[in-house]
C-alpha positions as CSV (number, residue, x, y, z in Angstrom):
1,X,165.1,159.2,146.9
2,X,165.5,161.7,149.7
3,X,162.6,162.1,152.3
4,X,161.6,164.4,154.9
5,X,159.2,163.0,157.6
6,X,157.3,165.8,159.3
7,X,155.0,164.5,162.4
8,X,154.6,165.7,166.0
9,X,153.5,162.1,167.1
10,X,156.4,160.1,168.0
11,X,155.0,156.6,167.3
12,X,154.0,157.7,163.9
13,X,157.7,159.2,163.3
14,X,159.0,155.7,164.4
15,X,156.7,153.9,162.2
16,X,157.6,156.0,158.7
17,X,161.3,155.9,159.8
18,X,160.9,152.0,159.7
19,X,159.2,152.0,156.5
20,X,161.5,154.3,154.8
21,X,164.4,152.2,156.1
22,X,163.2,149.0,154.6
23,X,163.1,150.7,151.1
24,X,166.2,150.3,149.1
25,X,165.7,153.2,147.0
26,X,165.6,155.7,150.0
27,X,169.1,157.2,150.0
28,X,168.4,159.2,153.0
29,X,165.6,160.3,155.2
30,X,165.1,163.1,158.0
31,X,162.6,163.6,160.6
32,X,161.2,166.9,162.0
33,X,158.7,167.0,165.3
34,X,157.1,170.2,164.0
35,X,156.6,172.4,160.9
36,X,158.9,175.1,161.7
37,X,161.8,172.6,161.9
38,X,160.7,171.1,159.0
39,X,161.1,174.7,157.2
40,X,164.5,175.0,158.8
41,X,165.5,171.6,157.0
42,X,163.8,172.6,153.7
43,X,165.6,175.8,153.7
44,X,169.1,173.8,154.0
45,X,168.5,170.6,152.0
46,X,166.7,169.1,149.0
47,X,164.2,166.4,149.5
48,X,162.2,164.4,146.8
49,X,159.5,163.5,149.0
50,X,157.9,165.0,152.1
51,X,155.5,162.8,154.6
52,X,153.6,165.6,156.2
53,X,151.4,165.4,159.2
54,X,148.6,168.3,159.2
55,X,147.4,168.6,162.9
56,X,150.8,170.1,164.6
57,X,151.3,172.8,167.2
58,X,152.0,176.4,166.3
59,X,152.4,175.9,162.5
60,X,150.1,173.5,160.8
61,X,151.1,171.2,158.0
62,X,148.6,173.3,155.7
63,X,150.3,176.5,156.8
64,X,153.7,175.0,156.1
65,X,152.6,173.9,152.6
66,X,151.4,177.5,152.1
67,X,154.9,178.8,153.2
68,X,156.6,176.4,150.5
69,X,154.3,177.7,147.8
70,X,155.6,181.4,148.5
71,X,159.1,180.1,148.6
72,X,161.4,180.0,145.4
73,X,163.3,177.0,146.5
74,X,162.5,173.5,144.8
75,X,159.5,171.9,146.9
76,X,159.4,167.9,147.3
77,X,156.3,166.0,146.5
78,X,154.0,166.2,149.5
79,X,152.0,163.1,150.7
80,X,149.9,164.0,153.4
81,X,149.7,161.8,156.7
82,X,146.4,162.7,158.3
83,X,143.7,161.1,160.7
84,X,141.1,163.4,159.0
85,X,140.2,163.0,155.3
86,X,138.6,166.5,155.2
87,X,142.3,167.8,155.7
88,X,143.2,166.2,152.3
89,X,141.0,168.3,150.3
90,X,142.5,171.6,151.7
91,X,146.2,169.8,150.9
92,X,145.6,168.9,147.5
93,X,144.3,172.6,146.9
94,X,148.0,173.5,147.8
95,X,149.2,170.5,145.5
96,X,149.9,167.6,147.6
97,X,150.2,164.6,145.5
98,X,148.8,161.7,147.7
99,X,147.2,161.1,151.0
100,X,147.5,158.5,153.8
101,X,144.8,158.3,156.7
102,X,146.1,157.1,160.0
103,X,146.1,154.5,161.3
104,X,148.1,153.6,158.1
105,X,149.9,150.1,157.0
106,X,153.4,149.9,155.4
107,X,151.9,149.0,152.0
108,X,149.7,152.3,151.9
109,X,152.8,154.3,152.8
110,X,154.7,152.6,150.3
111,X,152.0,153.1,147.4
112,X,151.9,156.5,148.2
113,X,155.8,156.8,148.2
114,X,155.9,155.1,144.7
115,X,153.6,157.5,143.3
116,X,155.1,160.7,144.7
117,X,158.5,159.8,143.2
118,X,157.8,157.8,140.2
119,X,154.9,159.5,138.4
120,X,155.0,162.4,135.9
121,X,153.7,165.7,137.0
122,X,150.8,165.2,134.7
123,X,150.2,162.0,135.9
124,X,149.9,163.3,139.6
125,X,147.6,165.8,138.1
126,X,145.2,163.3,136.9
127,X,144.9,161.5,140.1
128,X,144.2,164.8,141.8
129,X,141.3,165.3,139.5
130,X,140.1,161.9,140.2
131,X,140.6,161.9,144.1
132,X,139.1,165.5,144.8
133,X,135.5,164.7,144.1
134,X,135.7,161.5,146.2
135,X,137.3,163.4,149.0
136,X,134.6,166.5,148.8
137,X,132.1,163.9,148.8
138,X,133.5,161.9,151.8
139,X,133.7,165.2,154.0
140,X,130.6,166.8,153.0
141,X,128.0,166.9,155.7
142,X,125.5,164.1,155.5
143,X,122.8,166.9,156.1
144,X,122.9,171.1,155.8
145,X,121.0,171.2,159.0
146,X,121.7,171.7,162.4
147,X,119.3,170.1,165.0
148,X,118.9,171.8,168.5
149,X,116.8,171.2,171.5
150,X,114.9,174.1,172.4
151,X,112.0,174.3,174.9
152,X,111.1,170.7,174.5
153,X,111.1,171.0,170.7
154,X,113.6,169.8,168.3
155,X,114.5,172.7,165.6
156,X,116.3,172.3,162.5
157,X,118.6,175.3,161.8
158,X,120.3,176.1,158.4
159,X,124.1,176.8,159.7
160,X,124.6,179.3,156.9
161,X,122.0,181.5,158.6
162,X,124.0,181.8,161.9
163,X,126.1,184.7,162.2
164,X,128.2,184.4,165.5
165,X,128.6,181.7,168.1
166,X,129.5,182.9,171.4
167,X,130.4,181.2,174.5
168,X,128.3,181.7,177.8
169,X,129.5,179.6,180.5
170,X,129.0,176.0,180.1
171,X,126.7,177.1,177.0
172,X,126.9,178.7,173.6
173,X,124.8,181.1,172.3
174,X,123.9,180.5,168.3
175,X,123.3,184.0,167.0
176,X,121.1,184.7,163.8
177,X,120.3,188.1,162.1
178,X,117.1,187.9,164.0
179,X,116.8,185.7,167.2
180,X,119.3,183.3,168.7
181,X,119.3,179.9,170.5
182,X,121.2,178.9,173.9
183,X,122.7,175.4,173.8
184,X,124.2,173.6,176.6
185,X,127.5,172.6,174.6
186,X,131.3,173.6,174.7
187,X,132.4,176.2,171.8
188,X,135.3,173.8,170.9
189,X,133.0,171.4,170.2
190,X,130.9,173.5,168.2
191,X,133.8,175.1,166.3
192,X,134.7,171.4,165.0
193,X,131.0,170.7,163.9
194,X,130.6,174.3,162.2
195,X,134.1,174.2,160.5
196,X,132.7,172.8,157.2
197,X,130.2,175.5,157.1
198,X,132.8,178.3,157.0
199,X,132.8,179.4,160.6
200,X,136.3,180.9,161.7
201,X,137.4,180.9,165.4
202,X,138.6,184.4,166.4
203,X,138.8,184.3,170.2
204,X,138.5,181.7,172.7
205,X,134.8,182.7,173.3
206,X,133.7,183.5,169.6
207,X,133.1,181.8,166.2
208,X,132.1,184.0,163.3
209,X,130.3,183.1,159.6
210,X,132.9,184.2,157.3
211,X,130.1,185.2,154.9
212,X,129.0,188.0,157.4
213,X,132.4,189.4,157.9
214,X,132.5,193.0,156.2
215,X,136.3,194.2,157.4
216,X,139.2,194.0,159.6
217,X,141.1,196.7,161.0
218,X,144.8,196.0,162.6
219,X,145.4,197.2,166.3
220,X,148.7,198.4,167.7
221,X,148.3,195.6,170.2
222,X,148.9,192.8,167.2
223,X,145.0,192.0,167.5
224,X,142.5,192.9,164.9
225,X,139.1,194.3,165.3
226,X,136.5,192.6,163.1
227,X,133.3,194.1,161.9
228,X,130.4,192.2,160.9
229,X,127.8,193.3,158.1
230,X,125.3,194.2,160.9
231,X,128.1,196.6,162.3
232,X,128.8,194.6,165.3
233,X,132.6,194.4,166.2
234,X,134.8,191.5,167.6
235,X,138.2,191.4,168.8
236,X,140.4,189.0,167.1
237,X,143.0,188.0,169.5
238,X,146.7,187.0,168.5
239,X,146.4,183.6,169.3
240,X,143.6,183.2,166.6
241,X,144.7,185.7,163.8
242,X,146.4,182.8,162.0
243,X,142.8,181.9,161.3
244,X,142.1,185.1,159.3
245,X,143.5,183.6,156.1
246,X,140.5,181.3,155.7
247,X,138.0,184.2,155.7
248,X,138.5,184.9,152.0
249,X,139.4,182.5,149.3
250,X,142.4,184.4,148.1
251,X,144.3,187.6,148.7
252,X,144.3,190.5,146.2
253,X,146.9,193.4,146.8
254,X,150.6,194.1,147.4
255,X,152.3,192.7,150.4
256,X,151.1,189.8,152.7
257,X,147.9,188.8,153.9
258,X,147.7,190.3,157.6
259,X,147.7,187.1,159.3
260,X,151.2,186.4,157.9
């Protein structure tokens, strides 16, 4: 068995390497500290299994999976290594075969390796069908409402009714189609909380609800102009244009999606 470890955390890399070194069925293993080096290694060598972290700088593990899907080279069986169960859902949708939550034990990693290399494609597909409902249930928010303090009251807002969230100093402005709410919170914190509801960060100071986005227009600067259903326009900076892919479930048409 040939294995590629992809993780930007040195301690995780070392721990996974020790687990692989103790297995008699591992013929060879290599490591990569980021997705770009992993992609380079995969273009040169063939691996049976890839142990893949999701949260990495520049190119995430999910983006690497997407690139592998578009490649005509043989892809390894992918075991997701993550601290966040919600990422496992997206990875399984890109055909990962198992996931291991951090902090992990050697026993759990070995189980995932055994499954990835020994089971047939049909058995892996059956496990996928078994795990997906559990993962979706685990990652689904307990309530569909957001509770915010406003003028001495606690209001409960449906996040699907929010159109845009904008940073204003130490506050964020939650905009609905009619009305808005000012909340003392950082936009980074709000971005994480609203991510399960389809909000996409397009600027360091702005999140948009994907269901209210009407169109995108490329600019000569490499940025994009995003237009909402109400006609309001926002600039998608180059730093965040990679997030544009999450605005749609799939891409229809020739060529690559604009953010590629």
